[in-house]
C-alpha positions in Angstrom: -10.3 74.7 42.6 -8.1 72.2 40.7 -4.8 73.4 42.6 -6.7 72.8 45.9 -7.4 69.5 45.2 -3.9 68.7 44.0 -2.5 70.3 47.1 -5.0 68.1 49.3 -3.9 65.1 47.3 -0.2 65.4 48.0 -1.0 66.5 51.5 -2.4 63.1 52.0 0.2 61.3 50.3 2.7 62.9 52.4 0.6 62.0 55.5 0.4 58.4 54.4 4.1 58.0 53.5 5.0 59.4 57.0 2.7 57.1 58.8 3.8 54.0 56.8 7.5 54.9 57.4 7.1 55.8 61.1 5.2 52.4 61.6 7.7 50.0 60.1 10.5 51.7 62.0 8.6 51.8 65.5 7.7 48.2 64.8 11.1 47.1 64.4 12.4 49.0 67.4 9.3 48.0 69.7 9.7 44.4 68.9 13.6 44.3 69.8 12.4 46.2 73.1 9.5 44.2 74.1 11.3 40.8 73.3 14.7 41.9 74.9 12.7 43.0 78.4 10.6 40.0 78.5 13.8 37.5 78.0 15.7 39.6 80.4 12.9 39.3 82.9 12.6 35.5 82.4 16.3 34.7 82.1 18.0 37.7 83.5 20.3 40.2 81.8 23.4 38.0 82.2 22.0 34.8 80.7 20.3 36.7 77.9 24.0 37.9 76.8 25.0 34.1 76.0 24.9 33.0 72.4 22.1 30.8 72.3 19.5 32.9 74.3 20.8 36.1 72.4 20.0 34.0 69.2 16.6 33.2 70.2 16.3 36.8 71.2 17.0 37.7 67.5 14.8 35.5 65.9 11.8 36.2 68.2 12.4 40.0 67.7 12.5 39.5 63.9 9.5 37.2 63.8 7.7 39.9 65.8 8.8 42.9 63.8 7.5 41.1 60.8 4.1 40.4 62.2 3.8 43.9 63.6 4.7 45.6 60.1 2.8 43.1 57.7 -0.1 41.5 59.5 -1.0 43.4 62.6 -2.2 46.5 60.7 -4.5 44.6 58.4 -6.4 43.0 61.2 -6.6 46.2 63.2 -7.9 48.1 60.4 -10.4 45.3 59.2 -13.4 47.4 60.2 -12.0 50.5 58.9 -11.5 48.9 55.5 -15.1 47.9 55.2 -16.1 51.6 55.8 -13.2 53.1 53.5 -11.6 50.8 51.1 -9.0 53.1 49.7 -7.8 53.9 53.3 -7.9 50.3 54.3 -5.8 49.3 51.3 -2.9 51.3 52.7 -2.2 48.6 55.3 -4.0 45.6 53.9 -1.6 42.5 53.7 0.2 42.7 50.4 0.4 40.0 47.8 3.9 38.2 47.3 4.4 40.3 44.1 3.8 43.4 46.1 6.4 42.3 48.4 9.0 41.5 45.9 8.7 37.9 46.6 7.1 36.5 43.3 8.5 33.4 41.8 11.7 32.0 43.2 15.5 33.3 43.0 16.9 33.1 39.4 20.5 32.9 38.2 20.2 36.7 37.6 19.4 37.2 41.5 22.5 35.1 42.2 24.8 36.7 39.6 23.8 40.3 40.7 24.5 39.8 44.6 28.4 39.8 44.5 28.1 43.0 42.2 25.6 44.6 44.5 28.0 43.7 47.5 30.9 45.4 45.7 29.1 48.5 44.6 27.7 48.9 48.4 31.2 48.6 49.6 32.7 51.1 47.2 29.8 53.5 47.9 30.4 53.1 51.6 34.0 53.5 51.5 33.5 56.9 49.6 30.9 58.3 52.1 32.9 57.0 55.1 36.0 59.0 53.8 34.0 62.1 53.3 32.2 61.8 56.8 35.7 61.1 58.5 36.6 64.4 58.1 34.0 65.4 60.7 35.4 65.1 64.4 32.1 63.5 65.6 32.3 60.6 63.3 34.2 57.4 64.6 34.9 55.3 61.4 36.4 52.6 63.5 33.6 52.1 65.8 32.7 48.2 66.0 29.1 47.2 65.3 27.4 45.9 68.5 25.8 42.6 67.7 25.8 41.4 71.4 27.9 38.4 70.4 31.2 37.8 71.9 34.0 38.2 69.6 35.8 34.9 70.7 33.1 32.3 70.2 33.6 28.8 68.7 31.5 25.6 68.2 27.9 25.5 68.4 27.7 29.1 69.6 29.4 30.2 66.4 27.0 28.1 64.2 24.1 29.5 66.2 25.3 33.2 65.7 26.0 32.5 62.1 22.6 31.4 61.2 21.3 34.3 63.1 23.2 37.0 61.7 23.8 35.9 58.3 20.6 34.0 57.2 17.6 35.2 59.6 18.3 38.8 60.2 18.9 39.6 56.2 15.6 37.8 55.2 13.7 39.4 58.0 15.1 42.9 57.3 14.7 42.5 53.6 11.0 41.6 54.0 10.3 44.5 56.1 12.4 47.2 54.5 13.0 46.5 50.9 9.8 44.4 50.7 6.8 45.9 52.4 8.1 49.3 53.2 9.7 50.1 49.9 6.7 48.3 48.1 4.5 50.9 49.8 6.4 53.9 49.4 6.6 53.1 45.5 3.1 52.6 45.3 2.3 55.9 47.2 4.9 57.8 45.4 3.8 56.7 41.9 2.3 59.8 41.1 5.8 61.4 40.9 8.2 61.1 37.9 9.4 57.7 37.8 13.1 58.6 39.0 11.6 60.8 41.6 9.4 58.1 43.3 12.5 55.7 43.1 14.9 58.2 44.5 12.6 59.3 47.3 11.4 55.9 48.2 15.2 54.7 48.4 16.2 57.6 50.4 13.3 57.1 53.0 14.0 53.3 53.3 17.8 53.7 53.4 17.8 56.4 56.0 15.5 54.5 58.5 17.4 51.2 57.9 20.6 53.2 58.9 19.0 54.8 62.2 17.8 51.3 63.1 21.5 50.4 63.7 22.0 53.3 66.3 25.7 54.0 65.3 26.9 56.5 63.0 29.4 54.5 60.9 27.4 51.3 60.8 24.4 53.4 60.0 26.4 55.1 57.1 27.4 51.7 55.7 23.9 50.0 55.6 22.5 53.1 54.2 24.9 52.6 51.2 23.9 48.7 51.3 20.0 49.8 51.3 20.4 52.2 48.4 21.9 49.4 46.4 19.5 46.9 47.7 16.6 49.1 46.5 18.1 49.4 43.2 18.4 45.6 42.7 14.8 45.5 43.5 13.9 47.9 40.8 16.2 45.9 38.4 14.9 42.5 39.3 11.4 43.2 40.5 12.1 41.1 43.7 14.0 41.2 46.8 15.8 37.9 46.3 18.9 39.5 44.8 18.8 42.0 47.9 18.8 39.1 50.1 21.6 37.3 48.9 23.5 40.6 48.6 22.7 41.3 52.6 23.5 37.6 53.2 27.0 38.0 51.6 27.8 41.4 53.2 26.9 39.7 56.7 28.9 36.8 56.2 31.9 38.6 55.1 31.6 40.7 58.2 30.9 37.5 60.4 34.2 35.9 59.1 36.2 38.9 59.7 34.8 39.6 63.2 34.0 36.1 64.5 36.5 33.8 62.9 39.4 36.1 61.9 39.0 38.2 64.9 39.6 41.5 62.8 37.6 44.2 64.9 
């Protein structure tokens, strides 16, 4: 009888982990699709490819993704929550602490960000070298952001704000904030390192898949592993946000300032 209850418990946990993970990933992808389709219909595909409209697209897609992931489930499950508080809690709006947003960034967060960047770069370099042995893996494929490579002036400023500031904040709130926090809570019954490793793996795989390119996905997978580790070390996502900004900032400089593809 006890074994049956234990199996049933873990079956429910696995189902919740899957549901939470799929919801986060589907929300991000759906947000990009909906906003892209709507803006293409309003402005036309050609206009949408220009830097300023494209920046607006990114901002709106990120805002919609955050809303879908964090706020929409709580509203949809409000009635369910009154009937089953335990079930409703799974998608309740988390507190700042649960999201890894307690307090404000510290000097420790700032100091760990370049360390996290270097560690993620070394990890990615090693994995790329391994995967480069496979014929289907193209390590030189350039990440498609939608922005033209040769942009300057106001267009460059707008694209910088979107890619280096807005995107890292939104992605950290969703993946290392909401999703990682939920998974760690659901997997708290595992041995401590087991919960950390499994949560980190799920979040990082989904984060890599979201970029839809093998080489880019592998790089951001490594970045995500380090960012999850930073959350465990600091208890917040601030260091992860700064590390993510640093990574995107370096990539932006190489691609859009130096012109190195």
